[in-house]
C-alpha positions as CSV (number, residue, x, y, z in Angstrom):
1,X,-23.6,-10.8,-9.8
2,X,-20.6,-8.6,-8.9
3,X,-20.2,-10.7,-5.8
4,X,-20.0,-13.9,-7.9
5,X,-17.4,-12.4,-10.2
6,X,-15.3,-11.3,-7.3
7,X,-15.5,-14.7,-5.6
8,X,-14.5,-16.5,-8.9
9,X,-11.7,-14.0,-9.5
10,X,-10.2,-14.6,-6.0
11,X,-10.6,-18.3,-6.3
12,X,-8.8,-18.4,-9.7
13,X,-5.9,-16.4,-8.2
14,X,-5.6,-18.9,-5.4
15,X,-5.8,-21.8,-7.9
16,X,-3.0,-20.2,-10.0
17,X,-0.8,-19.7,-7.0
18,X,-1.5,-23.3,-5.9
19,X,-0.4,-24.6,-9.3
20,X,2.8,-22.6,-9.7
21,X,3.8,-22.9,-6.0
22,X,4.6,-26.6,-6.8
23,X,7.1,-25.4,-9.5
24,X,8.7,-22.6,-7.4
25,X,11.5,-23.0,-4.9
26,X,13.0,-20.3,-2.7
27,X,16.7,-20.9,-3.2
28,X,18.1,-18.1,-1.0
29,X,17.9,-19.3,2.6
30,X,17.9,-15.8,4.1
31,X,15.0,-14.7,1.9
32,X,13.1,-17.9,2.7
33,X,13.4,-17.0,6.4
34,X,12.2,-13.5,5.9
35,X,9.2,-14.5,3.7
36,X,8.1,-17.2,6.2
37,X,8.4,-14.8,9.2
38,X,6.5,-12.0,7.4
39,X,3.8,-14.5,6.2
40,X,3.5,-16.0,9.7
41,X,3.0,-12.5,11.1
42,X,0.2,-11.8,8.6
43,X,-1.5,-15.1,9.1
44,X,-1.5,-15.2,12.9
45,X,-2.8,-11.6,13.0
46,X,-5.6,-12.4,10.6
47,X,-6.6,-15.5,12.6
48,X,-6.7,-13.8,16.0
49,X,-7.9,-10.3,15.0
50,X,-10.4,-11.1,12.2
51,X,-11.2,-14.7,11.4
52,X,-11.7,-16.0,15.0
53,X,-13.8,-13.0,16.1
54,X,-15.9,-13.3,13.0
55,X,-16.4,-17.0,13.7
56,X,-17.2,-16.3,17.3
57,X,-19.9,-13.7,16.6
58,X,-21.6,-15.9,14.0
59,X,-21.3,-19.1,16.1
60,X,-22.8,-17.5,19.2
61,X,-25.8,-16.3,17.1
62,X,-26.6,-19.9,16.4
63,X,-25.2,-22.2,19.1
64,X,-22.1,-22.6,21.2
65,X,-21.8,-26.2,19.9
66,X,-20.3,-24.8,16.7
67,X,-17.1,-24.0,18.6
68,X,-16.3,-27.7,18.4
69,X,-15.4,-27.2,14.7
70,X,-12.1,-25.3,15.7
71,X,-10.5,-28.2,17.6
72,X,-11.9,-30.6,15.0
73,X,-9.9,-28.8,12.3
74,X,-6.8,-28.5,14.5
75,X,-6.8,-32.1,15.8
76,X,-7.7,-33.7,12.4
77,X,-4.7,-32.2,10.7
78,X,-2.5,-33.2,13.6
79,X,-3.7,-36.8,13.8
80,X,-3.4,-37.4,10.0
81,X,0.2,-36.1,9.9
82,X,1.2,-37.9,13.1
83,X,-0.2,-41.3,12.1
84,X,1.5,-41.2,8.7
85,X,4.9,-40.5,10.4
86,X,4.3,-43.2,13.0
87,X,3.2,-46.0,10.7
88,X,5.4,-45.7,7.6
89,X,9.1,-46.3,7.1
90,X,11.2,-43.8,5.3
91,X,10.6,-45.2,1.8
92,X,6.8,-45.2,2.3
93,X,6.8,-41.9,4.2
94,X,7.3,-39.7,1.1
95,X,4.6,-41.6,-0.8
96,X,2.1,-41.3,2.1
97,X,2.9,-37.7,2.8
98,X,2.3,-37.0,-0.9
99,X,-1.0,-38.7,-0.8
100,X,-2.0,-36.9,2.4
101,X,-1.0,-33.6,1.0
102,X,-3.0,-34.1,-2.2
103,X,-6.2,-35.4,-0.4
104,X,-6.1,-33.0,2.5
105,X,-5.1,-30.0,0.4
106,X,-7.9,-30.7,-2.1
107,X,-10.5,-30.9,0.6
108,X,-9.2,-27.9,2.5
109,X,-8.9,-25.7,-0.6
110,X,-12.4,-26.8,-1.6
111,X,-13.6,-25.6,1.8
112,X,-11.7,-22.3,1.3
113,X,-13.7,-21.8,-1.9
114,X,-17.0,-22.2,0.0
115,X,-15.8,-19.8,2.8
116,X,-14.7,-17.3,0.2
117,X,-18.3,-17.0,-1.1
118,X,-19.5,-16.5,2.5
119,X,-17.1,-13.6,3.0
120,X,-17.8,-12.1,-0.4
121,X,-21.5,-11.9,0.6
122,X,-20.4,-9.9,3.6
123,X,-18.2,-7.4,1.8
124,X,-15.4,-7.2,-0.7
125,X,-13.0,-6.1,2.0
126,X,-13.7,-9.2,4.1
127,X,-13.2,-11.4,1.1
128,X,-9.8,-9.8,0.2
129,X,-8.6,-9.9,3.8
130,X,-9.4,-13.6,3.8
131,X,-7.8,-14.3,0.5
132,X,-4.4,-12.9,1.3
133,X,-3.6,-15.3,4.2
134,X,-5.1,-18.1,2.1
135,X,-2.6,-17.2,-0.7
136,X,0.2,-17.3,1.8
137,X,-1.0,-20.6,3.2
138,X,-1.2,-22.1,-0.3
139,X,2.2,-20.9,-1.3
140,X,4.1,-21.8,1.8
141,X,2.4,-25.1,2.8
142,X,5.3,-27.4,1.9
143,X,5.1,-30.8,3.5
144,X,8.1,-32.9,2.3
145,X,6.2,-34.5,-0.6
146,X,6.9,-34.4,-4.3
147,X,4.5,-32.6,-6.7
148,X,2.2,-34.8,-8.8
149,X,3.9,-35.8,-12.0
150,X,0.8,-35.7,-14.2
151,X,-0.1,-32.2,-15.4
152,X,-3.8,-32.8,-15.7
153,X,-4.0,-34.1,-12.1
154,X,-2.0,-31.1,-10.9
155,X,-4.5,-28.8,-12.6
156,X,-7.4,-30.7,-11.0
157,X,-5.8,-30.5,-7.5
158,X,-5.1,-26.8,-8.0
159,X,-8.7,-26.1,-9.0
160,X,-10.1,-27.2,-5.7
161,X,-10.8,-23.6,-4.5
162,X,-12.7,-22.8,-7.7
163,X,-14.8,-26.0,-7.4
164,X,-15.7,-25.0,-3.8
165,X,-16.6,-21.5,-4.9
166,X,-18.8,-22.6,-7.8
167,X,-20.6,-25.1,-5.5
168,X,-21.3,-22.3,-2.9
169,X,-22.5,-20.0,-5.6
170,X,-24.9,-22.6,-7.0
171,X,-26.1,-24.0,-3.6
172,X,-27.2,-22.0,-0.6
173,X,-26.0,-24.1,2.3
174,X,-27.4,-23.9,5.9
175,X,-25.9,-21.1,7.9
176,X,-24.7,-23.4,10.6
177,X,-22.7,-25.4,8.0
178,X,-21.0,-22.2,6.7
179,X,-20.0,-21.2,10.2
180,X,-18.7,-24.7,11.0
181,X,-16.5,-24.6,7.9
182,X,-15.0,-21.3,9.0
183,X,-14.3,-22.9,12.4
184,X,-12.5,-25.9,10.7
185,X,-10.5,-23.4,8.7
186,X,-9.5,-21.6,11.9
187,X,-8.3,-24.9,13.5
188,X,-6.4,-26.0,10.4
189,X,-4.7,-22.6,9.9
190,X,-3.7,-22.4,13.6
191,X,-2.1,-25.8,13.4
192,X,-0.3,-25.0,10.1
193,X,0.9,-21.6,11.1
194,X,2.2,-22.7,14.5
195,X,3.6,-26.1,13.3
196,X,5.0,-25.2,9.9
197,X,5.1,-21.5,9.2
198,X,6.4,-19.8,12.4
199,X,10.2,-20.2,12.5
200,X,11.4,-21.6,15.7
201,X,14.5,-20.9,17.7
202,X,17.1,-18.8,15.9
203,X,15.4,-19.3,12.6
204,X,13.4,-16.5,11.0
205,X,13.4,-12.8,11.7
206,X,11.4,-11.3,14.5
207,X,11.5,-7.9,12.6
208,X,9.7,-9.3,9.6
209,X,7.2,-11.1,11.7
210,X,6.4,-7.8,13.5
211,X,6.1,-6.0,10.2
212,X,3.6,-8.5,9.0
213,X,1.7,-8.1,12.2
214,X,1.7,-4.3,12.1
215,X,0.7,-4.1,8.4
216,X,-2.1,-6.6,8.6
217,X,-3.4,-5.2,11.9
218,X,-3.6,-1.8,10.3
219,X,-5.5,-3.2,7.2
220,X,-7.9,-5.1,9.4
221,X,-8.7,-2.2,11.6
222,X,-9.1,0.1,8.6
223,X,-11.6,-2.4,7.1
224,X,-13.7,-2.0,10.3
225,X,-14.4,1.6,9.4
226,X,-15.0,1.2,5.6
C-alpha cells in the first residue's frame, strides 16, 4: 500500500510540473543556459549509469530481443519530428508541432507513469532517482509549439503520468512489456537530451554540466549501498 501511495505522489508531482511548465518561461538567458546544462548533466548521468544498466540486466534475464525497444524509442521520436518539419510549411509547422507535442507527450508521460510503478516495486530510492530526471525532462521539453488554450484539455494532458500510474497499479502487466517500456524510455530520453537539452557549441556551461554529473553520480552510487 505504501508503494502505491509513493507512486501516486510522484506521479502527481510530475503532473503538476507538467501543467505549470507551460506557464513558466525562463527569461534570463544566462540562467537558462545554466539550468539546461545542469539538467543535461543529471539526465545523461542517470541514463548511462542507472537506467540503461537496469534495463540491460532485466532484458538479459528475459531475451536479448528486448534491446530493440531502445532504438525504437529513439528512432520513433526522430522520425515523427523530422517528418513534420519536412512536410509542413511555416504556417502549418507550429500547428503540427503542437499536435505532435500533445500526442507524443501524452503517450510518453503515460508510459512514464507505468515505469514509475515498476521502479517503486523495486525500491523507493529507484523510484525517486527515476522521477528527478523525468521532472527535468517534463520541465525542459520545449518544442516550439504553443500551449493548449483550453484549461480542461491542459489538465487532461498533464494528467498522463497519473493515468499510467493508476493503470499499472490496477493491472499487472507482463514482465517483458514492463522492460520494453523502460527500453523505449531510454531511447526517447537519449534522443531528447542529445537533441534538445545538451547545449551545443558555445552555448551552456560545462561547469554546470559537470556539477550535474558529479551530484547525480554520487546519489546513484549511494543508492547502490542503501
